[in-house]
N, C-alpha and C positions, 0 to 999 in steps of 0.2 A: 503494499500499499504505499503509495507516494503521497506525501503530504505537502499542502501548498504552504506559503510563508504565513498566511492567516492562521492556519492550524498549528503550525509550529510556534508561532507567537503565543497562542493560547496555551499550548503545552509548556512553553517556557514559564509563563505565569503560574501555572499549577505546580511546576517543579521548583520555583524559587525557594520555598520554605522547606523543601525536602532535605533530608540529611542522607549521606551516602549510605546505601545498604550493603553494598559489597566493596571490599577493599582488596585490591590486588597488591601483594607485597613483593618482596625480593624473589620469592620462589616462582613467580609468574602465574601462568594459567594452568594450575593443576587439575587433575580430574575431579577432585572434591569441589574445588572452587567453580568449576564449570557446571557441576550438578547444582550446586547452591545458587548459581546465577540463574540457571534455567527455571528452578522452582520459584525463585523470588520474582522473576520477570513474569512468569505465569500468574502469579498472585497479584502483583501490584500493577502491571502494565506500564507504568511510568516510574523510573527509578534513577538514582544518581549512583555512580560507580566511581570510586577513587583509585586511581592507578599510580603506584610508586614505582617509577622505573629510572634507570640511570640517565637516559637521554630522551629527547623529544621523539625521535624516530621510533624507539622501542615502545614508547607509551602509545604513539598513534597506531602502531601495528597490533598491540594488545587490544585496543579499543575496536579497531577494524575487524580483528578476528572474532571478538565477541558479537559484533553486529552481524557479520557474514554467516557465522555459524549458527545463530539463532534467530535470524531474520529480523533483528531489531533495527531501528533507525536511530541515528545520532541526532538529537534536537539541538543540543548546545554543548560545546566543550570550552570550559575555562580552566586554564592551567592543567592540573592533573585531575580534574572532575569533569565527567561526562554525564550528560542527561540522556538517558536512552528510552524509546517507547517502542512497544510491540503490542498490538491489539490481541486480545484472547478471545476468540469467538466461542470457546467452550465455557466461559463464565456465564452465569445467569444474566439476562439482559439489564436487569435493574442493578447489577454489581459492576458492570463494565464502566470503563471511563468514556464519558461522552465528550466527543470532540465536535466542533461545528462542522457542518457540511461544507464541501468546497464551493 
């Protein structure tokens, strides 16, 4: 699902007060971290991820891997914190994150 700028702006507003739910440390993207990331993304749909990496390229690569492997979209990235979104159609409609239509 490609989001337009209006929808991304809405999600940035919703994510402003969120705290990072997943923190990637020096050990990188381990199997347990990836499993936790998947279950957290399924539950929350919109979440912040904090990535501690030695340099910008490796940090960007880790965020890109998370997005590509799990079908998430990066909404915003500031420093080492990324705001990611992926809709979960298996959630009950009343519990889904509602974003404005395009």
